[in-house]
PLY file of the C-alpha trace (Angstrom):
ply
format ascii 1.0
element vertex 154
property float x
property float y
property float z
element edge 153
property int vertex1
property int vertex2
end_header
0.00 0.00 0.00
1.14 3.51 -0.70
0.00 7.10 -0.45
0.15 9.38 -3.47
-0.79 12.96 -4.22
-4.41 12.92 -5.32
-4.86 12.85 -9.08
-8.13 13.24 -10.96
-8.44 9.57 -11.98
-7.99 8.37 -8.39
-10.43 10.97 -7.04
-13.13 9.99 -9.53
-12.52 6.25 -8.92
-12.82 6.53 -5.14
-15.83 8.86 -5.40
-17.56 6.48 -7.81
-16.88 3.50 -5.54
-17.30 5.09 -2.09
-18.87 3.24 0.80
-22.63 3.66 1.24
-22.11 5.60 4.49
-19.78 8.05 2.74
-22.35 8.49 -0.02
-25.11 9.08 2.54
-22.96 11.70 4.28
-22.29 13.43 0.95
-26.03 13.60 0.28
-26.70 15.11 3.72
-23.85 17.63 3.78
-23.59 18.95 0.21
-25.59 19.72 -2.90
-23.30 17.49 -4.98
-25.26 14.46 -6.17
-22.87 13.01 -8.76
-19.89 10.94 -7.60
-17.89 12.13 -10.62
-18.53 15.77 -9.75
-17.57 15.07 -6.13
-14.31 13.44 -7.30
-13.54 16.47 -9.48
-14.40 18.78 -6.57
-12.04 16.94 -4.20
-9.24 16.93 -6.78
-9.65 20.69 -7.25
-9.79 21.47 -3.53
-7.54 24.20 -2.17
-5.20 22.41 0.22
-3.41 19.10 0.60
-5.03 15.99 -0.88
-3.82 12.40 -1.14
-5.00 8.92 -2.11
-4.25 5.52 -0.60
-3.64 2.72 -3.10
-3.75 -1.00 -2.40
-0.98 -3.38 -3.41
-2.41 -3.70 -6.94
-2.24 0.09 -7.37
-6.00 0.65 -7.14
-7.10 3.71 -5.11
-9.12 2.70 -2.05
-9.37 5.98 -0.12
-8.72 9.69 -0.46
-8.50 12.51 1.99
-7.04 15.89 2.66
-7.41 19.28 4.24
-9.42 21.90 2.36
-8.41 25.47 3.07
-10.76 28.33 2.33
-8.56 30.65 4.37
-4.93 30.06 5.46
-5.76 29.76 9.17
-8.63 27.24 8.96
-8.64 23.84 7.30
-11.39 21.27 6.97
-10.37 17.61 7.09
-12.17 15.28 4.71
-11.90 11.59 3.82
-13.75 9.09 1.64
-13.10 5.35 1.43
-14.22 2.40 -0.65
-15.39 -0.96 0.66
-11.97 -2.35 -0.31
-10.36 -0.95 2.83
-8.91 -3.72 5.01
-7.93 -3.67 8.68
-4.32 -3.14 7.56
-5.20 -0.26 5.26
-7.22 1.42 8.04
-4.18 1.19 10.36
-1.96 2.69 7.69
-4.51 5.42 7.05
-4.66 6.26 10.76
-0.86 6.53 11.08
-0.63 8.67 7.95
-3.51 10.93 9.03
-2.05 11.51 12.49
1.24 12.59 10.90
-0.53 14.83 8.34
-2.61 16.61 10.99
0.34 17.00 13.36
2.45 18.56 10.59
-0.40 20.67 9.19
-1.17 22.11 12.62
2.25 23.78 12.57
0.96 26.20 9.92
-2.85 25.83 10.13
-3.96 26.83 13.64
-7.44 25.28 13.30
-8.42 22.10 11.45
-12.08 21.14 11.59
-13.87 17.87 10.89
-17.63 17.65 10.43
-19.33 14.35 11.26
-22.95 13.24 11.12
-24.11 12.83 14.70
-25.71 9.50 13.79
-22.44 8.03 12.42
-20.70 6.69 15.54
-17.75 5.17 13.61
-16.90 8.57 12.10
-17.12 10.10 15.58
-14.66 7.48 16.90
-12.39 8.02 13.88
-12.18 11.79 14.51
-11.47 11.27 18.21
-8.79 8.66 17.47
-7.01 11.28 15.33
-6.99 13.63 18.38
-9.82 15.85 17.17
-11.83 17.26 20.07
-15.58 17.72 19.98
-16.32 21.44 19.86
-20.07 21.34 19.51
-23.17 20.30 17.61
-24.51 22.10 14.56
-28.18 21.32 15.10
-30.26 20.62 12.00
-27.35 21.57 9.71
-27.84 18.60 7.37
-30.04 18.68 4.29
-32.90 16.90 6.06
-32.35 18.39 9.51
-29.62 16.01 10.67
-27.28 17.20 13.41
-23.61 17.55 12.52
-20.81 17.34 15.08
-17.95 19.80 14.73
-14.56 18.52 15.85
-11.39 20.58 15.94
-7.70 19.67 15.84
-5.24 22.17 17.20
-2.05 20.14 17.35
-2.25 19.24 21.01
-0.44 16.07 22.03
0 1
1 2
2 3
3 4
4 5
5 6
6 7
7 8
8 9
9 10
10 11
11 12
12 13
13 14
14 15
15 16
16 17
17 18
18 19
19 20
20 21
21 22
22 23
23 24
24 25
25 26
26 27
27 28
28 29
29 30
30 31
31 32
32 33
33 34
34 35
35 36
36 37
37 38
38 39
39 40
40 41
41 42
42 43
43 44
44 45
45 46
46 47
47 48
48 49
49 50
50 51
51 52
52 53
53 54
54 55
55 56
56 57
57 58
58 59
59 60
60 61
61 62
62 63
63 64
64 65
65 66
66 67
67 68
68 69
69 70
70 71
71 72
72 73
73 74
74 75
75 76
76 77
77 78
78 79
79 80
80 81
81 82
82 83
83 84
84 85
85 86
86 87
87 88
88 89
89 90
90 91
91 92
92 93
93 94
94 95
95 96
96 97
97 98
98 99
99 100
100 101
101 102
102 103
103 104
104 105
105 106
106 107
107 108
108 109
109 110
110 111
111 112
112 113
113 114
114 115
115 116
116 117
117 118
118 119
119 120
120 121
121 122
122 123
123 124
124 125
125 126
126 127
127 128
128 129
129 130
130 131
131 132
132 133
133 134
134 135
135 136
136 137
137 138
138 139
139 140
140 141
141 142
142 143
143 144
144 145
145 146
146 147
147 148
148 149
149 150
150 151
151 152
152 153
């Protein structure tokens, strides 16, 4: 397995093959309804973006930090069903390093998680994001969204 800078083909592949939960989250949190458009959007994001490829070279996840302004980033990640326990471990190690390094120049990194998605909540916490609060009824159909923040604390 290896990490690469996100390219358009990998972004569109992962977006077109994302897990059902990732697709549900996309529907709730954005107006983007096409996986191809979402892949293009992630590839064009301002900020760091990468893809994780399995041993055959196929992209199985992508993530990054979008930056609308230099002092605030928004962490994002999408995975396919082809993620294994080993690839999740590698993803966690990589993500911890990325956020630690990014926090040296980006004072605030946010992550937004559907309140109903407990695995995403655990994922954010395991990366040392701290729950800041709840954005009540912020989802398309009134779903609550948790806002986590990473500030480089050990």
